Backbone bond lengths (Angstrom), bond angles and torsions (degrees), N, CA, C in turn:
res aa  C-N    CA-C-N  psi(-1)  N-CA   C-N-CA  omega(-1)  CA-C   N-CA-C  phi
1 M - - - 1.450 - - 1.520 111.19 -
2 S 1.327 116.09 -24.80 1.471 118.12 -178.44 1.499 113.99 -68.93
3 K 1.325 118.11 -24.82 1.453 120.30 178.49 1.516 113.45 -64.75
4 F 1.367 118.35 -18.49 1.448 123.30 177.81 1.477 114.87 -89.52
5 L 1.338 117.34 -7.31 1.472 122.11 -179.73 1.511 110.43 -80.63
6 S 1.321 114.98 153.72 1.497 121.94 174.46 1.516 106.57 -67.87
7 P 1.342 116.71 159.03 1.443 120.21 177.86 1.522 114.34 -59.34
8 A 1.343 117.09 -33.73 1.467 119.31 178.87 1.521 110.41 -69.33
9 A 1.319 117.86 -40.79 1.474 122.06 178.71 1.505 110.17 -68.68
10 R 1.332 116.60 -36.82 1.482 119.16 -177.29 1.588 108.77 -71.52
11 S 1.313 120.65 -35.82 1.430 119.82 175.84 1.494 113.92 -70.06
12 K 1.369 115.04 -31.34 1.445 118.21 179.22 1.589 110.05 -74.13
13 D 1.346 115.40 -26.91 1.424 121.84 -179.40 1.555 111.70 -71.27
14 T 1.322 117.15 -31.89 1.453 122.51 -179.72 1.536 114.37 -93.85
15 A 1.314 116.90 6.26 1.446 119.00 -177.85 1.499 110.74 -66.19
16 A 1.335 117.11 155.65 1.455 121.35 -179.64 1.550 110.08 -68.85
17 P 1.318 117.73 145.61 1.507 119.80 -179.21 1.558 107.21 -64.17
18 P 1.301 116.96 153.42 1.462 119.22 177.76 1.532 111.74 -67.64
19 E 1.337 114.05 148.57 1.487 119.95 -177.28 1.496 110.05 -80.40
20 D 1.326 118.31 151.28 1.453 122.20 179.07 1.501 108.25 -67.85
21 C 1.328 113.68 153.56 1.491 121.43 176.90 1.542 107.84 -77.79
22 L 1.318 114.02 164.03 1.471 119.27 -176.34 1.521 110.66 -67.10
23 E 1.296 119.47 -34.29 1.453 121.64 177.27 1.521 111.46 -63.20
24 C 1.370 115.66 -39.44 1.446 119.02 179.32 1.513 111.08 -66.97
25 K 1.304 117.09 -36.99 1.473 118.30 179.60 1.518 110.29 -71.90
26 L 1.307 118.79 -34.94 1.467 120.88 -179.13 1.516 109.70 -70.34
27 I 1.327 118.07 -43.01 1.451 121.93 -179.76 1.570 109.89 -64.86
28 G 1.275 116.86 -43.82 1.473 120.51 -179.09 1.514 110.46 -67.30
29 S 1.356 117.44 -43.49 1.460 118.10 179.03 1.496 111.77 -67.44
30 G 1.319 116.67 -39.12 1.515 118.48 178.33 1.538 110.84 -64.06
31 T 1.292 117.76 -36.33 1.467 121.09 -179.76 1.531 109.38 -65.99
32 M 1.378 115.92 -43.41 1.434 117.15 -177.43 1.535 110.97 -71.77
33 L 1.357 118.26 -32.87 1.474 120.70 173.60 1.543 111.00 -64.82
34 A 1.312 116.15 -38.11 1.476 120.03 176.77 1.492 110.49 -63.82
35 L 1.311 119.20 -43.35 1.455 121.63 175.89 1.537 110.84 -62.12
36 S 1.286 117.08 -39.14 1.472 120.40 179.28 1.529 109.37 -63.92
37 G 1.317 116.80 -41.91 1.448 120.27 178.86 1.524 111.69 -66.41
38 Y 1.339 116.64 -35.82 1.447 120.68 178.17 1.509 109.89 -63.83
39 F 1.325 119.95 -43.52 1.442 120.49 179.83 1.531 112.26 -67.61
40 V 1.306 116.52 -33.99 1.478 119.62 173.02 1.521 110.90 -62.68
41 Y 1.363 116.05 -42.41 1.456 121.05 176.42 1.517 111.09 -61.65
42 L 1.350 117.49 -45.36 1.458 120.49 178.21 1.550 110.79 -60.24
43 N 1.284 115.39 -39.47 1.462 121.32 -179.60 1.539 112.34 -63.27
44 N 1.340 116.17 -36.23 1.446 122.35 -176.87 1.519 113.97 -82.13
45 T 1.349 114.69 -28.78 1.466 118.99 -176.13 1.556 113.61 -100.99
46 A 1.297 117.82 -5.53 1.484 117.52 179.79 1.511 112.46 -70.11
47 P 1.323 116.97 142.24 1.457 119.97 175.13 1.514 110.99 -64.96
48 K 1.308 117.41 156.05 1.435 120.68 -174.58 1.509 114.10 -67.02
49 N 1.332 115.87 -27.18 1.450 119.56 -178.76 1.549 112.60 -97.28
50 S 1.328 115.07 23.15 1.467 122.05 -178.86 1.561 109.75 -72.97
51 P 1.329 115.43 143.98 1.464 118.11 177.23 1.558 114.34 -70.54
52 M 1.344 113.54 -19.50 1.468 116.20 177.46 1.493 111.03 -75.64
53 S 1.268 119.79 129.57 1.436 123.51 -176.11 1.511 110.81 -79.77
54 P 1.319 116.35 134.06 1.460 118.00 177.59 1.550 111.84 -63.29
55 R 1.301 115.72 -30.22 1.486 118.10 174.97 1.499 112.85 -63.11
56 F 1.297 114.89 -40.02 1.458 119.76 179.75 1.526 111.40 -63.15
57 N 1.346 116.99 -44.55 1.457 122.26 179.19 1.557 107.85 -64.45
58 T 1.305 118.81 -42.10 1.450 121.48 178.45 1.501 112.19 -61.49
59 F 1.360 113.36 -42.72 1.439 120.03 179.42 1.547 111.17 -62.70
60 L 1.302 118.63 -43.25 1.426 123.82 176.29 1.516 112.72 -63.34
61 A 1.306 116.25 -42.64 1.464 121.66 -179.74 1.547 109.56 -62.71
62 A 1.317 116.46 -45.51 1.468 119.62 179.38 1.527 111.72 -66.90
63 G 1.342 115.70 -37.88 1.454 119.57 -179.41 1.492 111.28 -65.55
64 F 1.347 118.88 -43.57 1.472 120.46 178.96 1.521 111.35 -70.87
65 A 1.336 118.60 -30.67 1.462 118.06 177.05 1.544 110.97 -70.24
66 A 1.299 115.88 -38.50 1.467 120.57 176.16 1.518 111.31 -65.18
67 A 1.322 115.31 -39.23 1.478 118.88 -179.49 1.538 109.48 -67.79
68 A 1.349 116.49 -33.76 1.489 118.58 -179.14 1.497 108.49 -68.89
69 V 1.340 120.54 -39.20 1.464 121.43 179.66 1.518 108.59 -68.91
70 V 1.310 119.76 -41.48 1.455 120.41 179.62 1.534 110.49 -65.06
71 R 1.341 117.29 -39.49 1.419 121.96 179.66 1.554 110.87 -65.03
72 L 1.284 118.97 -36.82 1.457 123.06 179.37 1.519 110.23 -72.18
73 L 1.289 119.59 -41.18 1.441 120.95 -174.61 1.503 115.25 -89.01
74 A 1.307 118.15 -20.72 1.484 119.80 -177.05 1.524 112.51 -88.19
């Protein structure tokens, strides 16, 4: 369908998507950091015979922390 569009419409169609606002980045990063902290809390308060693996909680905490940094900087 794009071959039937005018050159102006075609160039507007392939434009880069708008970037997120600063508030959106801060809220998203804060949320992911809060989730990371929650998984650290779960890891520290879980009983030793818990079926949840401490490695899994640590992995999730690190993953959400990394996603928060990427979300803030990207």
